[in-house]
Every structure is written in structure tokens, then in C-alpha cells.
N, C-alpha and C positions, 0 to 999 in steps of 0.2 A: 343406258346403252339402247340404241336403236337396233331392233333384230330385222333382218331381211330375209322374207320368205323365199324369194327368189333372187337370182344375181342381177344387180343393177350396174348399169355403165358408170365409169368414172368414180367408182369407190376405191377401195385399196387396191392399188396398182391398176384399177380401171378395166379388168378384163373378165369376160365370162367365158366358160369352157364346156365343150360337149364331146364325149367320146361316142361317135356314131356307131362304132362296133359293139361296145358294152352296153350302150344306153345311158352311162352316167353322165350327170352334168352338176357342175358347181361354179363357184366364183374364182375359178382358177387356183383352187386351193393348194396344189403342188406346184405353183410357179412355172407351169409349162408355157402359157400365152406370152407372158412378161420376158421370157427369156428367148423368144423369136425374134431375130434380127430384122427380118423383113416387115414386122409390126410395129417396131420402135417408133414411138412418136406419132403414130396414125390413128386416125378415127375410121375403123374399117373392120372387115371380117374375113376369114379365110379358113381354109381345112388343109391339112398335112396328113401324109402317109408315115406312121412311126410303128415299126415293129407289128406289121399286119394289122394295124389299127387305123382308122379314120378319125382323126382328133380335129376340132374346130374351134376357133376363138373369135370373139367379137367384142366390141365396145361401143357400137353404135345406137344402142338404145336399152333402157331397162327390159331385163328378161330376153335379151335377144338370142341367147342360147337355146330358148324354148323352140325357135324356128327351125334348128337343125334336128328335132326330134321328130321321128315319123309317128303318125298317129296310130299305127298298127300296135298292139299291145305286147307283141313279141319282141323280146330282146335276146341278143346273143349271149348276155351274160345276166345273171339274176337267179330269180327263184320264183315258183309259183305262190301267189298270194291268195288268200282267203279273201273274197270279194261278197260283202254282204251288208245290210243294214238291219240293226238290231234295235227295235223300239219296243217299249213295254207292251208286251202281250202280242207282238208281232215281229217276225223274221223275215226280211225279203232277201233270199239267197240268189246270186248271180254266178255267172260263170268264172271260174278262177282266171286270174290274168298273171302274166309274167312281167316282172319289173325289178329293177336294181335294188328298190326298196319297198317293203311292205309296210303298211301303217294300220294303227288303230286309234280312232279319234273318239275319246269319251267325253259325255257332258253331262250335267245333272245340275239342279239347284244348287245354289252355294250352300243352303242351309241342309243339304241333303235330300234324299228321294230317289226316285227312279232314274235309271241311267239309260242313255241313248248311247250306242256304239256304232260307228261307221268304219268298216275294214275294207282295206282295198290295195291299189298300187299308187304309190305316192307320186312318182314321176307322172305317170299317165294322168292321174286325177289334177295335177298341177297344169298339165298342157291343156286338158279339156277345160279347165277353169277358165283360163284366158282366152281360150277360142271362144267360148260362150260370152264372155265379157265383152270381147271385142265385136262380137256380132250384135250384141245388144246396143253397144255404143253406136254402131254404124246404122242399125236398122230398127232399134227399140222392139225388138221382138223375141228377146231370150233372156228369162230371168233366172235360167239355171245355175248361173255363176252365184247367185246370192245364196245358195245351199252350201257352197264350199268356201265362203268368203273368209269365214274365222279359221278354217282349216289352213288355207293358203297363206294367210297372213302371219302364220307361225313361222320361226326359225327352220331351216332346211333340216332333213335328216342327217346330213353330213356333219351339220353343226351339233345337234342333239347328240349324236352318237360318237363324236370326235374322241373322248377318252374312255369310251365304254370298251371292255375286253371282250373278246369271244369266249363263249361258254358252251361247249358241247357243239361246236360248229356254228354257233349263232352269235351275232352281235346285236344288242338290243339295249334301248334306253327310252324313257318315257320324259316328258316335260310337262310339269304341272303349271297352269296359269288361270287367271280369271278373266271373264269378259261379261258384257251385258247384251242380254237378247230380249227384245220387245219390253224394255224398261225393267227387266228381271235380272238379278245378279246371278251368275252362273259360274260354276267351275269346270275347267276343262283340262284334258290330258292328252297330249299328242306323243304316242308311242311309234318308233321306227325301228324295223329289224331287217337283218339280211343273213343268209346262211342256209338254213334248211327251208324246205317247202313248207307254205303255211305257217311260218313262224309268228303271224299276227293272229291266228285262229283263237288263242285263249287269252290273250293279254287283257287285264283287267286293272282295277285300282289298288291291288296289292303288289304289282309288279314294281321293280326299282325305278326311281324317278328323281329329277333335280328340278329346282325352280328356275326362274329367269336370272336371279342374282347369281346363282352357282353357273349358269350357262354363260353369263357375262364374262366371269372368270376364265372359263374354258375358252372362250373366243379370244379374249385378251391374250393368252399364253399361246394360242395359234398363231395370232397376229404376231406376236413376238417371234416365234418359231420362224415363220414365213419370211419376216424381215430380215433376220439373220440368215437365212438360206439364199435370200435375194442378193444382200451384200456379200456373202461368201461367193455367189456366182459372180457378181462385178469384180470382186478381187481375183478370182482364179481367171477370168477372161483378161483382166488387166495385166496380171503378171505375164500371162501366155502371149498378149500382144507386145510387151515390153520385150520379153525374150526375142520374139520374131525381129523386132526393130533392131535390137543391138546385134543380134546374130548376123543380120543382113548388112549393118553399117561397119561393125566390130570396132566401134569408136564409142568411148565412154563419155568424153569431153562434150561432143556435139549434143548427146541426149541430155546431159544435164544443165545444159545452158538454157533449156526452154523448160516453162512450167510443166510438172509432171503429167497434168491432165492433157495438155496439148500434145506433149511428146508421144503419149500413147493413144491420142485421139479419143479418149473416153472420158466424158466429164462425170464426176463424183456426185451424185444428185441428192444424196442422203443429207438430211438436216441435222443428224446426230453427230454432234462435234467431236465427242470422244471417238465414235467409229471412223469418222473421216480422218482424224489424225492417225488412228491404227492403219487404216487402208494406206494413207500417204506413206506413212513409215515403212510398211511392208513392201510397198512398190519400191521406194527408194533403196532399200536394203538389196531387194532383188535385181534392180538395175545395176547397182555397184558390185553385186555377186557376179552377175552374168557378164558384164564388162570386164570385170577382173579376170574370169576364167576365159573369155574370148581372147584378151590380150596374151594371157599365158600360153594359149594353143598357138597364137600366131608366133610368139618368140620361141616355141618348141620347135616350130616348122623351120 
């Protein structure tokens, strides 16, 4: 399985999401963007006001939701994160930053040895990485992105912590992986946490972790859940449309003469035949029930 360190356009459902109020961004994990009627079958971006939050969707480019994120390290939601670089015999400490996700990136030689740890704000670090990389691509004068290339290439914090439970007010999980640096085999660990301030301050090798094979199973389960939620969304909207249509016409026969998808003006796009049959059966039963109820009400009058 290929892991995406940031949201790419035209992947599963094809949308990237960002909540400008909380600072959270992901690959439309909760299916908000895919459920917006005005964005259906479009390659575009837009922001919406929902429950005092400004939420944005886009699918026009890889990582396009990063463009919605302000450079300022302050977010309306999140926690303060320890921000420092720990190298053997040297610790560089920086001003703490606020972020939806705190991280700790550990690395060492594959055979063991001294550990280097980079702690900070994951969302902000991801944004700055792409800004530096874009500058270097345009002007060939900024190589700072190379320092965080391995970090940003890893799965998102939302992926890594998807099945992690909160403990004492903090959700935390680490991902173990291997990589090569300057021809040397290295081992790495990316840990993400949120909840209490500076939750990333003491994370090390002894904290709980999963590997990429285990993470693949987590992402697969999440994808299946998202697909089910999306299909249920289609089903609910379809039934609601069918109810409105029959309630308006009060006639059963006219509706059943047309193909179901045409009658409710909602094509069923899933390729899962079993689910497709289930959806059709539910729609058909609902149409018959509503038509029958409507007829009964008319007879009663």
C-alpha cells in the first residue's frame, strides 16, 4: 500500500479538506467535501461556513488544502508542542508552537547507536516543507526542505493515530519504518499526539508503535468505513428525494415506469454489485411504501 504524507487530488473520493477555524486538515476523512452538492463532479475548491467553522475543500492539485493554512503557528484549536532538535551531545530549543498535532521524529542507525530527535508542530512543519520546496523549485535557492523530506513523506498523523484511544486526555501513536540516508540504513519512528500541552516532549523508542503493515490494515478499515458512510449518505439522500417526488405527484405508477436512478435523478456510482442491489431494493421498497401511504391518505380524504 502506498501511504500519502499529505492529501493528493483524485485519490479516494478525490477531495482534500481543511478547517480554517481549528487548523485541522486531512483527505476528507469524514466525507464532508464529497457530500457537498455544489462540488459534485467538479475540479475546484471552495470554503463553507458550518457551525461557526470555516471549512474548505479542494481537488485541483496535490496538497491543495495546504494552501488554506495560514503560516502563523497559532491555531484556534490544538495544543502547545515542544519544539526542539535533539542531536547527540546537543539540544537546540525553540519557542513552543501551537498545532492540531504535535510530533516527535526519531532516527538512528539500523544497527543501533545514538538517536536524533526532532520535536515540533506537524501541520506547520508540513506547510513550511512545501513552501521551501516550492521556492527551491522556482529559484533554486532553498534546500531546507531536504531536512524534512523523510518526515513529510510519512503517513499523516490522522492516519497513524486513527485507532489509538485517548489516555489521560491525550491520543498518541508512533509509526516505525526504515529508510536510507547517505547510503546508510536507518530506522525511523514518527510519533503523533494531541490533547495535553507538550505531549510530544518525552516520546522515545519505548512508546507504543505500529509498523506500516499494521497501518495498512488501519487505513483499509477506515476506507471501508468511509465507503459505507458514503453509500449510506447516497441511500438516505436517494430515499429522501424519492419521498419528495412521490409526495409531489401522489402517483406510484408514473414513478415505477422509469428506471429508479432516472426517477430520483441520482445515479448510483458504486461498483460494488451487492451494495448496488441492496440500495436499489431499499429505494424500490421505499417508493412502494410511500406511494401506498400517499394513496391511502388520498382515499381517506
